[in-house]
N, C-alpha and C positions, 0 to 999 in steps of 0.2 A: 588300623582304621585309615582310610584315605581321606585327607582333608583337602577340600577344594575351596578356593576363594576367587571365584570368577570375577573378572572386571565387569563393570556395568556394560550391558549389551550395546548401549547407546546413551546419548543425553537422555536423562530421565524425564518422562512427561508428569510424573507425580512427585509430590514431596510429602513427608510425614512430619507432623508437629503436635504439640500438646494442644488439646481443645477442652472446653468445659463440659460438664454434665448434660447440660440443655442441648448443645449442638451434638453431643455423642448420642443421646436418646433420639433426636430428630432423624438420624440415619438407622440406628438400631431398630427402632420400633417397625421399620418397613422392611427389614431385611429377611428372607426365608432362612438365613443362617444364624439368626439371633439364638441366644441362650442365656440363662441367668448367670452362668460363670463369667460372661462377658458384659456385665452390667457394672456401672460405677458402685452401686450398693454392695454388690458382692465383693468388689475390691476392698471396700471400707471394712466389710465383715471379717475378711481373711487377711488383714494387714499384718499384725503381729510382726514377725521378722521379714515380711515381704513389704516392699514399697511400691504401691500402685501408681501407675501413669496412664491417663487416658490420652489416647493419640487418634489423630485422623488422617487419612490420605486425602490430598487436595490435587485436582488436576490443573492443567495449564489455565483454566478459566476460573479457577478457585472454587470449582464445585466439590463438595464432599463425596468422595466416592468409596469410602471403607473407613472402619473404626477398629480399634483394639484396646483392651485392657492388658497393659503389660504390667507383670509383677516382677520386681527386681529383688534379687537377694544378694546383699553386699557381703564381700569378703571381709571378715573381722580385721580391722586395723589396716586394710588396703583399699586402694582407690578404684577397684574393679567390681563388677557385679556379674551375676548368672541372671538371665531373664527367662520367663515362661509366659506363654499366652495360651491359658487354658480354653478349651473349645473355641478356639480363634486362630487367626484373626478373622473378622466378619467383613469380608469383601465380596466382590462379584466372582465367585469361584467358577461360575459357568460361562461367562463371556468376557470377564475382565483380562487385561494384559497382566498375566500373572508374573512374567519375568520382570516386568518394570515394577509392579507392586513389591515383590520380594526384594528386589535391589533398593528400593526407597526404604524400606524396613531396615535392611541391612546398614544402610548409611546412617540412618537415625540411630540405631544401636551402637554403632562404632563411636558415634559422637558421645554417646552415654557411658563409654568405656565398658561395655558389656564384652566378655570374653567368650561367652557361649549362650545361644538362645534356643529354646524348644518351643515349637508351636504345636498345637493339637487341633487341626482343622475339623470343624463340625460337619464331617462329610462321612458318607459310607462308601464301601467299594463293593460288597456283595450282601445279597438278601436271601433268607429262607422264610416262607410262610409256615403257619402252624402245623399244617399237614406234613411239610418236609422236617420239621423239628421232631414230630412224633415218630416218624419213619426212621430218622437217624438214631434216636434213642432206642428203637426196638430191633436195631441191627447190631448184633454182638461184635461185628468185625469194625464198626465205626467208632472210633474213640475221639476223633478231633474234627473241628469244623473244616479243617483244610482237607479232609476226606469226602466232603459232601458237595456234590454239584450244586451251584447257587441257582435259584430261580429267577434271579435278575441280577445284573451287573450295572452299577451306576457310572455312567460315563463322566459324570462331573468329578467324581472321586478319583477316577483313572487320570483325568486331566490334570488335577491337582498333584496327584503323585508324580507324574511324568515331570510337571514343571519344577517341583521341589527338587528332584533328582538332578534335572539339568542345572539348576542353580547352586548346587553343591551341598544340599542338605542330605542327610542320611536318617533312615528310619531308626527309631529306638526301640529296644527290647522293652516289654512290660515290666513294671517294677521300678525301683528307684524313684525318680522324679514323677514317673507315671503311677501315681498311687491309685487307690481304690476309687478316687473320684473321677479317674479318666479310664473307664475300662475299655477294652478293645471290642468286646462284644455286648451289645445293648439290645433290649427288646422294645419295640415301638408298637403303639396301637393307633393305627389310622383313624382319624376322626372327620376329616374334611368331607363335606357333602353327605355325612351320614346322621340320622336321627339317633336319639337315645335307644329306641326300640331296635334299630338295626344293629348298633353297637352291642347291645346285650344279647341280641338274638344270634350273633356270630360266636358267643361263647359256648362252651359245652353245656349239656343238659345239667351235668353235675354242678357247674359253676353256678348256673342260674338257680338251681335248686338251693345251694348253700347261701345265696343271698336271701332268698325267701326264708329259710330256716333262721338266719340271724334275726330278721325282722319279727318273726313269729316269736322267737324266743326272748324278744325284748331288748335287742341291742339298739342302742341309741347312738347316732352319729352327729356330733356337734362340731362347731368351728372352736378351736381354742384360742387362748390369748397368753400374754406374757406370764400371767400368774399360773398357767399350767406347766410352765417349763421344768420346774423341779421334778414333778411327776413323769413328764416325758423323758427327762435325762435318766431318771431311775429305770424307766421301761427300756430305754435304749441300751443301757448297761447290761441289763438282764439279757437282752437279745444278743449283745456282743459276747457276753461270756457263754451262752449257749452255742453260738455259732462259731466262736473262736477268732473274732476279729477285734481291733482296737476300739474302745469306747471314746466319748469325748466328754470333757468336763462341763458343768453347767455354763461357764462362760461362753463356750462355743455356741450353745443354743441361744444364750441371750445376745450375744453379737449378731447371730443370724436374725433374730426377731427384730432387733433395733435397726437393722439394715434393710430387711425385706418386708417386715411386718407392718411399718408405718411409712407412709409417704413414698411408697415404691410405685414407679410409674407402671410397672407391668402388673401381674396377679401373683399374690402369695397366699396360700392357705395352709392352716394346720388343722387337719381333720382327727378327732379323736372318737374312738368307739368305747362306750361305757355299757356295763351291764350291772344293775343292782349297786351302782356307786363304785365298781371296779373299772379302772382303765385297762382295756385289753389291747387296745392297737392305737398306734399314733403315726401318721403319715403327713410330711410336708411336701407341698409341691410348689414350684415357682414357674411363671411363664414370662418370657420376653418375646415379643413379636406373636407368632402363631404357634410356638412349641411350647407345650407344658412338660415340665420335667419333675421327676421324683427326686427330691433332695435327701430324704431319709426315710426309712420305714422302721417301726420297731412293734414287736408283737411279744406279748406275754406267755408265760408257761401255763397258766391256769385257764380253765374254761376253753381249751382249744377246740372242743366239739361244737361250740356255738358259732364258729365261723365268723368271728367279728372282722377279720381282715377282708373277707369278700364284701362284707357290708361297706366297709371304708372305701374299697376301690369303686364300688358302685356309685357311691356319692362323689368321689373324686372325677369320675367319668362325667357324671352330670354337670359338675361345676366347671370342668374343662370345656365342655360343649357350650355352656352358658357364657364362658369368657372368650369364645370364639377360636379356640385352639384347633389347628389343624392335624396335630399328632400330639400323642402323650407318649413321652419317652418314660417308660416304667422303670428302667435301671439296668445295670449290668449283670451279665450271666458268665459263667466260666467258659473256657474253651473245651473243657472235658465233656464228652457225650457218653460216658460210662454210665448206663442205666442204673447200676447198682452203686455208684458213687455219691458222695454227699451233696453235690450241686444239681443232681438230676431233678430232684423234687422241686426246687425253685424254677428251673427252666420248664418243667412240664406245667407248674402252676400258671406261669404267665403265657405258655402256649395255649392252654386252655382258656385263657381269658381272651384269646383272639389276637395275641401279639405276634409280631414277625421278628425275627433275628436279624440284626444288621452288624456287619463286620465293619468297624470304623477305619478310618485312614491311619489312626495311631499317632504316636508323638514323632516329631522329625526335628533334628538338631542341626544347627549350623554353628561350627567351630570358628570364632573370629580370632582367637589367639591360641594357637595349638600348644605351645609350651605351658602357658598358664592352665589350660584345659587339662592338660596330662596330669599336673601337679594336683589341681583341684579334684579330679576323678580319684586319685590314690587317697587323698585325705578325707573326702566326703564320707565314705563308709564309717570311718573311725568317728568323725564328728557326730554323725547321725546316731551311731549307737550310743556315744556319751550323752548326747542330748536326750535320747529316748529314755535312758536309764534315769536322768535327772527328772524328766517330766513325770515318769511313773511314780518316783519316790515322793514328788511334791503332791501328786494326786492322792497317793496312799496316806500321807500324813493328813490331807484334808477329808479323808473318808470317801472319796469319789470313786475309786476303783478297788477292786479286791486284788491283792497281790499274792 
């Protein structure tokens, strides 16, 4: 890997410094690039081993021109840190002086003794509509999105990628620090300027039929509260066991609720689908600015024929429209386009909902201390495996996951 540490292109016109939550939200709420993972509340919910800092970019006239939630991971017993900015930073990616903004961020992190930083800009590079998704799945020779001609290319994402590369950042492979909360391919449902009837009308006939079936069969969708979290966690663990991903302990959902479920300046909803007292589906969504995002989704193994998940998403869409969302980020999908693969069903489900697939810009890393970064990169996998074993053992003792 080639490490570049370019000098500042000129005297910087912006500076980065710590700000309070009120000032932070004053900018975030008006930005088209806002997302819940860049909110002060999410920083508190996900603190744990990560130390959050709210920062703002200020121009020469002291105008706030960008914000970021930076999460620091300190090296045990050492004065250096690794930093990540998930779904950020939130700056003017379309018209801003990106070289200046990135250089100001670099200087701020150097002063914080950061040896490496990863950003995951909230931008897309390429897009495919529902028709293109289904055609790709139907083609046996197409196995990856890289083989599919995009229907649209986003110039803002291309501009950001070029600026990051010129400033010495390199794109990271998926995995590692880019866990499941930072997928490369996401499905978005456009909502701006559309009525509920228009959004539902763009779904397939089968999707609309399943919504009506759930309602006829007595599925009731309600807003949950903190007292529902133990049942939600059990349903999530059931989903994780069935689909083969890691579950979360009850404390994870409680921290989420305490951060987003009360006094959150954006919108947060926990939608639950019941049938005859049985919890069949649970979905959480969070909105910052005009983008609603799926936080998690859980579906039980019983009564699948009742189509409770369709009823939940119909209610989420109604709520997002009422909250003024311009887009609903339904969540990630895999790179695989194998129609017989395990990921195909979820991709088709979201495409039938009317969603479009977007390839994100992905994660980008800037190495500030090459020697320390090299040593940390070798040690991190060992540390992560050891910590993962300890966490699973602790959860097993408390009866929260099956081993």
